[in-house]
C-alpha positions as CSV (number, residue, x, y, z in Angstrom):
1,M,0.0,0.0,0.0
2,G,3.1,2.2,-0.1
3,K,3.1,3.2,3.6
4,S,6.2,3.6,5.6
5,P,7.1,1.0,8.3
6,Y,6.2,3.4,11.1
7,V,2.7,4.2,9.7
8,A,2.1,0.6,8.9
9,A,3.1,-0.5,12.4
10,M,0.8,2.0,14.0
11,E,-2.2,1.2,11.9
12,A,-1.5,-2.6,12.2
13,A,-1.3,-2.2,16.0
14,D,-4.6,-0.4,16.1
15,E,-6.3,-2.8,13.7
16,I,-5.2,-6.0,15.5
17,G,-5.3,-4.6,19.0
18,L,-8.7,-5.8,20.1
19,A,-8.1,-9.3,18.6
20,V,-4.8,-9.6,20.5
21,I,-6.3,-8.5,23.8
22,A,-9.2,-10.8,23.3
23,T,-7.0,-13.7,22.5
24,T,-4.7,-13.1,25.5
25,F,-7.5,-12.8,28.0
26,T,-9.3,-15.9,26.7
27,L,-6.1,-17.8,27.2
28,I,-5.8,-16.5,30.7
29,A,-9.4,-17.3,31.3
30,V,-8.7,-20.9,30.3
31,F,-5.4,-21.5,32.1
32,L,-6.0,-19.8,35.4
33,P,-9.0,-21.9,36.6
34,T,-6.8,-25.0,36.3
35,A,-4.5,-23.7,39.0
36,F,-7.4,-24.1,41.5
37,M,-8.1,-27.8,40.8
38,A,-8.3,-29.9,43.9
39,G,-6.8,-33.3,44.8
40,V,-3.8,-35.1,43.2
41,P,-4.5,-33.6,39.7
42,G,-4.4,-30.1,41.3
43,K,-0.8,-30.7,42.4
44,F,0.2,-31.0,38.8
45,F,-2.1,-28.3,37.3
46,V,-1.3,-25.5,39.8
47,Q,2.2,-24.8,38.3
48,F,0.8,-25.1,34.8
49,G,-2.1,-22.8,35.3
50,W,-0.1,-19.9,36.9
51,T,2.9,-20.3,34.6
52,A,0.8,-20.3,31.4
53,A,-1.4,-17.4,32.6
54,I,1.5,-15.1,33.6
55,A,3.5,-16.0,30.4
56,V,0.5,-15.2,28.2
57,F,0.0,-11.9,29.9
58,F,3.6,-10.8,29.3
59,S,3.2,-11.9,25.7
60,L,0.4,-9.3,25.4
61,V,2.8,-6.7,26.7
62,V,5.4,-7.7,24.0
63,A,2.8,-7.8,21.2
64,R,1.3,-4.4,22.0
65,M,4.6,-2.6,22.8
66,L,7.8,-4.2,21.7
67,T,6.7,-5.8,18.4
68,P,5.2,-2.6,16.9
69,M,8.3,-0.7,18.0
70,M,10.6,-3.2,16.3
71,A,8.4,-3.3,13.2
72,A,8.5,0.5,13.0
73,Y,12.2,0.9,13.3
74,V,13.7,-2.4,12.1
75,L,11.6,-3.3,9.1
76,K,12.4,-1.8,5.8
77,P,9.9,-0.8,3.1
78,P,9.3,-3.6,0.6
79,K,10.7,-3.1,-2.9
80,K,7.7,-4.8,-4.5
81,A,4.2,-5.8,-3.6
82,H,3.6,-9.1,-2.0
83,G,0.8,-11.1,-3.8
84,D,-1.5,-13.7,-2.4
85,P,-0.2,-17.2,-1.9
86,G,-1.2,-19.8,-4.4
87,W,-3.6,-21.5,-2.0
88,M,-5.6,-18.3,-1.3
89,K,-7.8,-18.5,-4.4
90,L,-8.7,-22.1,-3.7
91,Y,-9.5,-21.3,-0.1
92,L,-11.7,-18.4,-1.0
93,R,-13.6,-20.6,-3.5
94,W,-14.2,-23.1,-0.7
95,A,-15.3,-20.4,1.7
96,A,-17.8,-19.0,-0.8
97,F,-19.1,-22.5,-1.4
98,C,-19.6,-23.1,2.3
99,L,-21.4,-19.8,2.7
100,K,-23.6,-20.7,-0.2
101,H,-24.4,-24.2,1.2
102,R,-24.6,-23.3,4.9
103,I,-26.9,-26.2,6.0
104,V,-24.7,-28.8,4.3
105,T,-21.6,-27.3,5.9
106,L,-23.1,-27.4,9.4
107,L,-24.4,-30.9,9.0
108,A,-21.0,-32.2,7.8
109,T,-19.4,-30.5,10.8
110,M,-21.9,-32.0,13.3
111,V,-21.3,-35.5,11.8
112,F,-17.5,-35.0,12.2
113,F,-18.0,-33.7,15.8
114,F,-20.2,-36.5,17.1
115,G,-18.2,-39.2,15.2
116,S,-15.0,-38.1,16.9
117,F,-16.8,-38.5,20.3
118,G,-17.5,-42.0,19.2
119,L,-13.7,-42.5,18.9
120,A,-13.3,-41.1,22.4
121,G,-15.0,-44.1,23.8
122,L,-12.4,-46.3,22.1
123,L,-9.4,-44.5,23.5
124,P,-7.5,-46.2,26.3
125,T,-7.5,-44.2,29.6
126,G,-4.8,-43.7,32.2
127,F,-3.4,-41.2,34.7
128,I,0.3,-40.8,34.0
129,P,2.1,-42.5,31.1
130,P,4.9,-44.8,32.1
131,D,8.4,-43.4,31.7
132,D,11.1,-44.6,29.4
133,F,14.2,-43.9,31.4
134,G,17.2,-46.3,31.2
135,Q,16.8,-47.8,34.6
136,T,14.5,-50.4,36.1
137,Q,14.3,-52.8,39.1
138,V,13.6,-56.4,39.9
139,S,12.2,-57.2,43.4
140,L,12.4,-60.8,44.7
141,T,10.4,-62.0,47.7
142,L,10.9,-65.5,49.1
143,P,8.5,-67.4,51.3
144,P,8.3,-66.5,55.0
145,G,11.0,-68.2,57.0
146,S,13.6,-68.2,54.2
147,T,17.2,-67.7,55.2
148,F,19.8,-65.2,54.0
149,Q,21.6,-68.0,52.1
150,Q,18.5,-69.0,50.2
151,T,17.7,-65.3,49.3
152,L,21.3,-64.8,48.1
153,A,21.2,-67.9,45.9
154,A,17.9,-66.8,44.4
155,A,19.3,-63.3,43.8
156,E,22.4,-64.7,42.1
157,R,20.3,-66.8,39.8
158,A,18.1,-63.9,38.9
159,R,21.2,-61.8,38.2
160,D,22.5,-64.4,35.8
161,L,19.1,-64.4,34.0
162,V,18.8,-60.6,33.6
163,Q,22.4,-60.1,32.6
164,G,21.7,-62.3,29.6
165,H,19.4,-59.7,28.2
166,K,21.1,-57.6,25.5
167,Q,19.5,-54.4,26.8
168,V,20.9,-54.8,30.3
169,Q,24.2,-53.1,30.9
170,L,24.8,-53.2,34.7
171,V,23.2,-55.0,37.7
172,Y,23.4,-53.9,41.3
173,T,22.1,-56.5,43.8
174,T,21.1,-55.9,47.4
175,V,19.9,-58.6,49.7
176,G,17.7,-57.7,52.7
177,G,15.3,-54.9,53.4
178,G,15.8,-51.6,55.1
179,S,17.1,-48.4,53.6
180,T,19.5,-50.0,51.2
181,G,17.9,-53.2,50.1
182,T,14.4,-52.3,49.2
183,D,12.4,-50.5,46.6
184,I,13.8,-46.9,46.4
185,W,10.3,-45.6,45.9
186,T,9.1,-47.0,49.3
187,P,8.9,-44.2,51.9
188,G,11.1,-44.9,54.9
189,G,13.0,-47.7,53.2
190,G,10.7,-50.5,54.4
191,L,11.2,-53.2,57.0
192,P,14.5,-55.2,57.0
193,E,13.8,-58.7,55.9
194,V,16.4,-61.3,54.8
195,R,13.9,-62.9,52.5
196,K,13.8,-60.0,50.1
197,A,16.3,-59.0,47.4
198,T,16.4,-56.1,44.9
199,L,18.2,-56.0,41.6
200,T,18.7,-52.5,40.1
201,L,19.3,-52.6,36.4
202,K,20.9,-50.0,34.1
203,L,19.5,-50.4,30.6
204,T,20.8,-49.1,27.3
205,H,19.9,-45.5,26.4
206,R,16.6,-45.2,24.5
207,S,18.4,-43.9,21.5
208,D,20.4,-47.2,21.3
209,R,17.2,-49.4,21.3
210,P,15.0,-47.7,18.7
211,G,11.5,-49.1,18.7
212,I,12.0,-50.9,22.1
213,S,10.6,-49.2,25.1
214,K,11.6,-49.9,28.7
215,Q,8.2,-51.6,29.2
216,D,9.1,-54.1,26.4
217,V,12.3,-54.9,28.2
218,E,10.5,-55.4,31.5
219,S,8.0,-57.7,29.8
220,E,10.8,-59.9,28.5
221,L,12.5,-59.9,31.9
222,R,9.3,-61.1,33.5
223,Q,9.2,-64.1,31.1
224,A,12.8,-64.8,31.8
225,L,12.4,-64.8,35.6
226,D,9.4,-67.2,35.5
227,V,11.8,-70.1,36.0
228,L,12.6,-69.0,39.6
229,P,10.8,-71.6,41.9
230,G,8.9,-70.2,44.9
231,V,9.9,-66.6,44.4
232,R,7.6,-63.7,44.0
233,V,9.0,-61.5,41.2
234,K,8.1,-57.8,40.6
235,V,9.7,-56.0,37.7
236,G,9.7,-52.2,37.6
237,F,10.1,-49.5,40.3
238,G,6.5,-50.0,41.3
239,Q,5.6,-46.5,40.4
240,S,1.9,-45.6,40.2
241,S,2.0,-45.5,36.4
242,E,3.1,-49.1,36.3
243,K,0.4,-50.8,38.4
244,Y,-3.3,-50.9,39.3
245,V,-4.1,-51.1,43.0
246,L,-7.4,-52.7,44.1
247,V,-8.5,-52.8,47.7
248,L,-10.9,-55.1,49.5
249,A,-12.0,-53.8,52.9
250,G,-14.1,-55.2,55.7
251,E,-14.4,-55.8,59.5
252,D,-14.4,-59.6,59.4
253,G,-10.8,-60.6,58.9
254,V,-11.5,-64.3,58.3
255,A,-14.1,-63.6,55.6
256,L,-11.9,-60.9,54.1
257,T,-9.0,-63.2,53.8
258,A,-11.0,-66.1,52.3
259,H,-12.7,-63.9,49.7
260,A,-9.3,-62.2,48.9
261,A,-7.9,-65.6,47.9
262,K,-10.7,-66.1,45.4
263,V,-10.3,-62.6,44.0
264,E,-6.5,-63.2,43.6
265,R,-7.1,-66.4,41.6
266,E,-9.5,-64.6,39.2
267,L,-7.2,-61.6,38.8
268,R,-4.4,-63.9,37.6
269,T,-6.7,-64.9,34.7
270,L,-6.8,-61.4,33.2
271,P,-5.0,-61.5,29.8
272,G,-1.9,-59.4,29.1
273,I,-1.2,-58.3,32.7
274,G,2.0,-58.8,34.7
275,N,2.3,-60.3,38.2
276,V,-0.5,-60.0,40.8
277,T,0.5,-59.7,44.4
278,S,-1.8,-59.6,47.5
279,S,-1.0,-58.3,50.9
280,S,-3.1,-61.1,52.4
281,S,-0.5,-63.7,51.5
282,L,2.2,-61.9,53.5
283,V,2.3,-64.3,56.5
284,R,5.3,-65.2,58.7
285,P,5.9,-68.1,61.0
286,E,5.2,-67.1,64.6
287,L,5.1,-68.6,68.0
288,I,1.5,-68.9,69.3
289,V,1.0,-69.1,73.1
290,R,-2.5,-69.8,74.3
291,P,-2.8,-69.5,78.1
292,D,-5.1,-71.8,80.1
293,F,-6.6,-69.1,82.2
294,A,-8.2,-71.5,84.7
295,K,-4.9,-73.2,85.5
296,A,-3.1,-70.0,85.5
297,A,-5.5,-68.5,88.0
298,D,-5.1,-71.5,90.3
299,L,-1.3,-71.2,90.2
300,G,-1.3,-67.4,90.4
301,V,0.3,-66.9,87.0
302,T,-0.7,-63.8,85.0
303,S,-0.6,-63.3,81.3
304,A,1.9,-60.4,81.7
305,A,4.3,-62.8,83.4
306,I,4.0,-65.3,80.6
307,A,4.6,-62.5,78.0
308,D,7.6,-61.2,79.9
309,T,9.2,-64.7,80.2
310,L,8.8,-65.4,76.5
311,R,10.0,-61.9,75.4
312,I,13.2,-62.1,77.5
313,A,13.9,-65.7,76.4
314,T,13.4,-65.1,72.6
315,A,14.1,-61.4,71.9
316,G,15.8,-60.1,75.1
317,D,14.7,-57.5,77.7
318,F,13.9,-53.9,77.2
319,D,16.9,-51.7,76.6
320,Q,16.4,-49.7,79.8
321,S,16.3,-53.0,81.8
322,L,19.5,-54.5,80.4
323,P,22.6,-54.8,82.5
324,K,25.5,-52.6,81.2
325,L,29.2,-53.3,80.8
326,N,31.1,-50.2,81.9
327,L,33.9,-49.2,79.6
328,A,36.2,-46.2,79.7
329,Q,34.1,-44.1,77.3
330,R,30.8,-45.9,77.0
331,Q,28.5,-48.6,78.3
332,V,27.7,-51.7,76.3
333,P,24.3,-53.3,76.9
334,I,24.3,-57.1,77.7
335,V,21.5,-59.0,76.0
336,V,20.8,-62.5,77.4
337,R,18.4,-64.8,75.4
338,L,18.1,-68.3,74.2
339,P,20.2,-69.3,71.1
340,A,18.4,-69.4,67.7
341,T,18.1,-73.2,67.7
342,A,16.5,-73.3,71.1
343,R,13.9,-70.7,70.1
344,T,12.4,-73.2,67.7
345,D,12.4,-76.1,70.2
346,L,8.8,-76.2,71.6
347,A,9.7,-78.8,74.3
348,L,12.4,-76.5,75.6
349,L,10.1,-73.4,75.6
350,E,7.4,-75.3,77.5
351,R,9.9,-75.9,80.3
352,L,10.6,-72.2,80.8
353,P,9.9,-71.1,84.4
354,V,7.1,-68.6,84.9
355,P,6.8,-66.8,88.2
356,G,3.6,-67.8,90.1
357,R,2.0,-67.1,93.5
358,S,3.8,-70.1,95.2
359,G,6.9,-70.2,93.1
360,P,8.1,-70.8,89.5
361,V,5.7,-72.8,87.3
362,M,6.6,-74.4,83.9
363,L,5.1,-72.6,80.9
364,G,3.7,-75.9,79.6
365,N,1.5,-76.3,82.7
366,V,-0.4,-73.0,82.2
367,A,-0.3,-72.6,78.3
368,S,0.0,-74.4,75.0
369,V,2.9,-73.5,72.7
370,T,2.7,-74.0,68.9
371,I,4.4,-72.8,65.8
372,D,1.9,-71.2,63.3
373,S,1.7,-68.4,60.7
374,G,0.0,-65.1,60.8
375,P,0.0,-61.8,59.0
376,A,3.2,-59.8,58.9
377,E,1.2,-56.6,59.4
378,I,-2.5,-55.6,59.5
379,D,-3.4,-52.7,57.2
380,R,-6.5,-50.6,57.5
381,Y,-8.3,-48.4,55.0
382,N,-10.8,-45.9,56.5
383,R,-10.4,-47.9,59.8
384,Q,-11.3,-51.2,58.2
385,R,-9.1,-54.1,57.7
386,N,-8.1,-54.4,54.0
387,V,-6.3,-56.5,51.5
388,N,-4.4,-54.8,48.7
389,F,-3.9,-56.3,45.2
390,E,-1.1,-54.8,43.1
391,I,-1.5,-55.7,39.4
392,E,1.3,-54.9,37.1
393,L,-0.1,-53.3,34.0
394,N,2.5,-54.7,31.6
395,Q,1.9,-51.9,29.0
396,Q,-1.9,-52.4,29.3
397,P,-4.0,-49.2,29.7
398,L,-5.0,-48.5,33.3
399,G,-8.6,-48.0,32.3
400,A,-8.8,-51.3,30.5
401,V,-7.3,-53.3,33.3
402,K,-9.6,-51.5,35.8
403,D,-12.7,-52.3,33.8
404,A,-11.7,-56.0,33.3
405,A,-10.9,-56.4,37.0
406,L,-14.1,-54.9,38.3
407,A,-16.1,-57.2,35.8
408,L,-14.8,-60.4,37.5
409,P,-17.6,-62.4,39.2
410,T,-15.9,-62.3,42.7
411,L,-15.8,-58.5,42.6
412,K,-19.3,-58.1,41.2
413,S,-20.9,-60.2,43.9
414,L,-19.1,-59.4,47.2
415,P,-20.0,-61.0,50.5
416,A,-21.9,-58.9,53.1
417,G,-19.6,-56.5,54.9
418,I,-16.9,-56.4,52.3
419,I,-16.4,-53.5,50.0
420,V,-14.1,-52.8,47.0
421,T,-12.4,-49.6,46.4
422,E,-9.4,-48.2,44.5
423,I,-6.3,-46.2,45.6
424,G,-3.4,-44.9,43.7
425,D,-3.6,-44.0,40.0
426,A,-7.2,-45.4,39.5
427,E,-8.5,-43.1,42.3
428,A,-6.5,-40.1,40.9
429,M,-7.7,-40.9,37.4
430,A,-11.4,-40.7,38.4
431,E,-10.7,-37.5,40.3
432,L,-8.9,-36.1,37.3
433,F,-11.8,-36.6,34.9
434,D,-14.2,-35.1,37.4
435,S,-12.0,-32.1,38.0
436,F,-11.2,-31.7,34.3
437,G,-14.9,-31.4,33.4
438,L,-15.4,-28.7,36.0
439,A,-12.2,-26.9,34.8
440,M,-13.4,-27.1,31.1
441,L,-16.8,-25.7,32.0
442,T,-15.3,-22.9,34.1
443,G,-12.9,-22.1,31.3
444,V,-15.7,-21.8,28.7
445,L,-17.7,-19.6,30.9
446,C,-14.7,-17.3,31.6
447,I,-14.0,-17.1,27.9
448,Y,-17.6,-16.1,27.2
449,I,-17.5,-13.4,29.9
450,V,-14.2,-12.0,28.6
451,L,-15.5,-11.9,25.0
452,V,-18.8,-10.2,26.1
453,L,-16.8,-7.5,27.9
454,L,-14.5,-7.0,24.9
455,F,-16.9,-7.1,22.0
456,K,-19.8,-5.6,24.0
457,D,-22.2,-8.2,22.6
458,F,-23.9,-11.2,24.3
459,V,-24.6,-13.2,21.1
460,Q,-21.6,-12.9,18.7
461,P,-19.2,-14.5,21.3
462,V,-21.1,-17.8,20.6
463,T,-19.5,-17.7,17.1
464,I,-16.0,-17.6,18.7
465,L,-16.8,-20.4,21.1
466,G,-17.6,-22.6,18.1
467,A,-13.9,-23.0,17.6
468,L,-13.8,-25.1,20.7
469,V,-16.2,-27.5,19.2
470,L,-14.0,-27.7,16.1
471,S,-10.8,-28.4,17.9
472,I,-11.7,-31.3,20.3
473,P,-12.5,-33.8,17.4
474,G,-9.0,-33.3,16.0
475,A,-7.5,-34.1,19.4
476,F,-9.4,-37.3,19.7
477,V,-8.5,-38.4,16.2
478,A,-4.8,-37.7,16.8
479,L,-4.9,-39.8,20.0
480,F,-6.7,-42.6,18.2
481,I,-4.2,-42.6,15.3
482,T,-1.1,-42.6,17.5
483,H,-2.6,-45.2,20.0
484,T,-2.1,-42.7,22.8
485,A,-4.1,-43.0,26.1
486,L,-6.3,-40.2,27.3
487,S,-4.3,-39.3,30.4
488,M,-3.3,-36.3,32.5
489,P,-0.9,-34.9,29.8
490,S,-3.6,-35.3,27.3
491,M,-5.9,-33.3,29.5
492,I,-3.3,-30.5,29.8
493,G,-3.1,-30.5,26.0
494,L,-6.9,-30.2,25.7
495,I,-6.9,-27.2,28.1
496,M,-4.1,-25.6,26.1
497,L,-6.0,-26.3,22.9
498,M,-9.1,-24.6,24.2
499,G,-7.3,-21.3,24.5
500,I,-5.3,-21.6,21.3
501,A,-8.2,-22.6,19.1
502,T,-10.3,-19.5,20.0
503,K,-7.7,-17.2,18.4
504,N,-8.7,-18.3,14.9
505,S,-12.4,-17.3,15.3
506,I,-11.4,-14.1,17.2
507,L,-9.3,-13.0,14.3
508,L,-12.1,-13.7,11.8
509,V,-15.0,-12.3,13.8
510,D,-13.1,-9.2,14.8
511,Y,-12.3,-8.3,11.2
512,V,-15.9,-9.0,10.0
513,I,-17.3,-6.6,12.6
514,M,-14.6,-4.0,11.8
515,A,-15.2,-4.3,8.0
516,R,-19.0,-3.8,8.5
517,R,-18.5,-1.0,10.9
518,D,-15.6,1.0,9.4
519,H,-15.7,0.0,5.8
520,H,-19.5,-0.3,5.5
521,L,-19.3,-3.6,3.5
522,P,-22.3,-5.9,3.1
523,R,-22.2,-9.0,5.4
524,L,-21.1,-11.5,2.7
525,E,-18.4,-9.3,1.4
526,A,-17.2,-8.5,4.9
527,V,-17.1,-12.2,5.7
528,L,-15.1,-13.1,2.6
529,D,-12.8,-10.1,3.1
530,A,-12.1,-11.3,6.6
531,C,-11.3,-14.7,5.2
532,H,-9.0,-13.1,2.7
533,K,-7.2,-10.8,5.2
534,R,-7.0,-13.1,8.2
535,A,-6.4,-16.5,6.6
536,R,-2.6,-16.0,6.3
537,P,-1.9,-15.0,9.9
538,I,-4.2,-17.8,11.1
539,V,-2.3,-20.4,9.0
540,M,1.1,-18.9,10.0
541,T,0.5,-19.1,13.7
542,T,-0.9,-22.6,13.4
543,I,2.1,-23.8,11.5
544,A,4.4,-22.1,14.0
545,M,2.7,-23.8,17.0
546,A,2.5,-27.2,15.3
547,A,6.2,-27.0,14.3
548,G,7.2,-26.1,17.9
549,M,5.2,-29.1,19.2
550,L,6.4,-31.6,16.5
551,P,9.8,-32.6,18.0
552,I,8.0,-33.3,21.3
553,A,5.3,-35.4,19.6
554,L,8.0,-37.4,17.7
555,G,9.9,-38.1,20.9
556,I,13.1,-36.2,20.0
557,G,15.2,-35.4,23.1
558,V,14.8,-36.6,26.6
559,D,12.1,-39.0,27.7
560,P,9.0,-37.8,26.0
561,S,6.5,-40.1,27.8
562,F,4.8,-37.2,29.7
563,R,5.1,-34.5,27.1
564,A,4.3,-36.4,23.9
565,P,0.6,-36.9,24.6
566,M,0.2,-33.2,25.2
567,A,1.9,-32.3,21.9
568,I,-0.2,-34.9,20.0
569,V,-3.4,-33.4,21.3
570,V,-2.4,-29.8,20.5
571,I,-1.2,-30.7,17.0
572,G,-4.3,-32.7,16.1
573,G,-6.6,-30.1,17.5
574,L,-4.8,-27.2,15.8
575,I,-5.0,-28.9,12.4
576,T,-8.8,-29.5,12.5
577,S,-9.6,-26.3,14.3
578,T,-7.7,-24.2,11.8
579,F,-9.1,-26.0,8.7
580,L,-12.6,-26.0,10.0
581,S,-12.5,-22.6,11.5
582,L,-11.6,-21.0,8.2
583,L,-14.7,-22.7,6.6
584,V,-17.2,-23.2,9.4
585,I,-16.8,-20.0,11.5
586,P,-17.9,-17.7,8.6
587,V,-21.0,-19.8,8.2
588,L,-21.7,-19.9,11.9
589,F,-21.3,-16.1,12.0
590,T,-24.0,-15.6,9.4
591,Y,-26.4,-17.8,11.3
592,V,-25.7,-15.9,14.6
593,D,-26.2,-12.6,12.7
594,D,-29.5,-13.8,11.3
595,A,-30.6,-14.8,14.8
596,I,-29.7,-11.3,16.1
597,T,-31.7,-9.7,13.3
598,L,-34.7,-11.9,13.9
599,L,-34.5,-11.3,17.7
600,R,-34.4,-7.5,17.2
601,R,-37.4,-7.8,14.9
602,A,-39.3,-9.9,17.4
603,L,-38.6,-7.5,20.2
604,R,-39.4,-4.5,17.9
605,M,-35.9,-3.1,18.3
606,P,-34.4,-0.9,15.6
607,P,-32.1,-3.0,13.2
608,R,-28.4,-2.7,13.8
609,T,-26.9,-0.5,11.1
610,Y,-23.4,-0.6,9.6
611,G,-23.8,2.2,7.0
612,A,-25.8,2.2,3.8
613,A,-24.4,-0.9,2.2
614,G,-24.2,-2.7,5.5
615,A,-27.9,-2.0,6.2
616,A,-28.9,-3.4,2.8
617,G,-26.8,-6.5,3.5
618,A,-28.3,-7.0,6.9
619,A,-31.8,-6.7,5.5
620,G,-31.0,-9.2,2.9
621,A,-29.6,-11.6,5.5
622,A,-32.8,-11.3,7.5
623,R,-34.8,-12.4,4.5
624,G,-32.4,-15.4,4.2
625,A,-31.0,-14.4,0.8
626,P,-27.2,-14.3,0.7
627,Q,-25.7,-11.2,-0.9
628,P,-23.5,-11.5,-3.9
629,A,-19.8,-11.7,-3.3
630,A,-19.1,-9.0,-5.9
631,G,-15.6,-10.3,-6.2
632,A,-14.8,-9.5,-2.5
633,G,-11.6,-10.9,-1.3
634,T,-10.1,-11.4,-4.7
């Protein structure tokens, strides 16, 4: 147009100002409510919401101040006029066709929208995708009563098996529990037990095993370790993204244990899963002493005296009651107790003297002593005894394993007094979907309020919100094509997409309103002129955002397991929202404009005028007759 960079920058800043402000505050309206989500998902979304909202606000400052200044003083006047790109004429023909066949366009859009929601039901669901770092872990648990030598032998055999895998580089073995020999993800380090061993494996880097994920390696290790007899094997760090935790709870411990055994047998029949472990099977050998209270009362023996005698003989006295050996710098406690072999001799234990009213009495005269087994620990969930089942997902979607488990007959028909619940990822996943629905609804309402305030109109913002409907189908299609689960990263991508997708319709609608108000164009010419003027920036910003997300979606760089679903959702939604917005939003604008005209006529309000030509176009639109394009936009 022959204008200097300074004049062009000033006019461009004024022309695009409202659209930039509207886009920025709609993004803030989408991102900020996620920072107030509750529960476990809120711990992840709070940083995302605040960071995105503040970053977008500062981008508005840059767009309104720094960018125009740089354009005015850095850009140089073009030496020749820039023509339209080759695809512009084709796009304008498509846009004119859609405006001429409005009903067909909306019907096709609705079919695409509802069809994509049919795909959503086929998507796997999860909470957090499993990572693909180059490290994993093998946990071995031997039966109760196993010795250190037996555990060491099992660990050495397991080490020989895992070292034979070509993706395993180093193996670090620890035998026993406690802070060094247990799962590193267990808070507090766990209880020291000689029947447990842990093998920490360093795998090859993901770039050295293309097409082979860490989960593939773990699945092969599970198959290789099946030859270990009588050893419970768990492969993986046991993170929440690798397992599904099911809980049976009840007050009757006997009935709970009996039903848990049936549930465990059925859980092992689920296809494709890894190992199934139950906390009800964690029993240890224990010494059971059952006093005969009638005889004990006759002989003056109390249950406390029996307990003290057995405790001192088998484990030693309390620390404060132990005698001390005085050395120069310290005192050494002296523990007196029976040797390990004697502690398993029931005949010897029955001859232990217990203080009575008339003198010592043999333990066997006032109590029966037997060796039995019992639970290592008693867990409670909401003050009820419970049994936890840990099911290794083995690359199966969490939602699919959850549905298959809850459909088992033993879980569908529970005995009286026993309930089934979920903890861990399954509980957080349900909470995520509930919180996400509320966050989406809040975001849409905030967008509408912001657009009403900026455009000073209660009806036309509905046109802009139509971009949200056009973006979600693309996200679902992208997840379906890439076989990606609908998880928390996908939800973050959907929220990002909500804000990004509205920019297309804001740019179009803002220019249509400006063209009718300032340039006095008829409605159809204003719509086609907006398509012509705003199609290039819309396509440019979409390509820029998709190109920025593409390396993440392709898995380039560090472990992309958490970020890739987010990038896939954004790219898929951007493609469909951009393509459909350029064709469907103009059609939707005309329908909303017709509705405004009919509403004003029904309420006997004066028609909205946009100048002489604009009034004629509005009147023609009210009669339902589209105005001729008159070559607009070409």
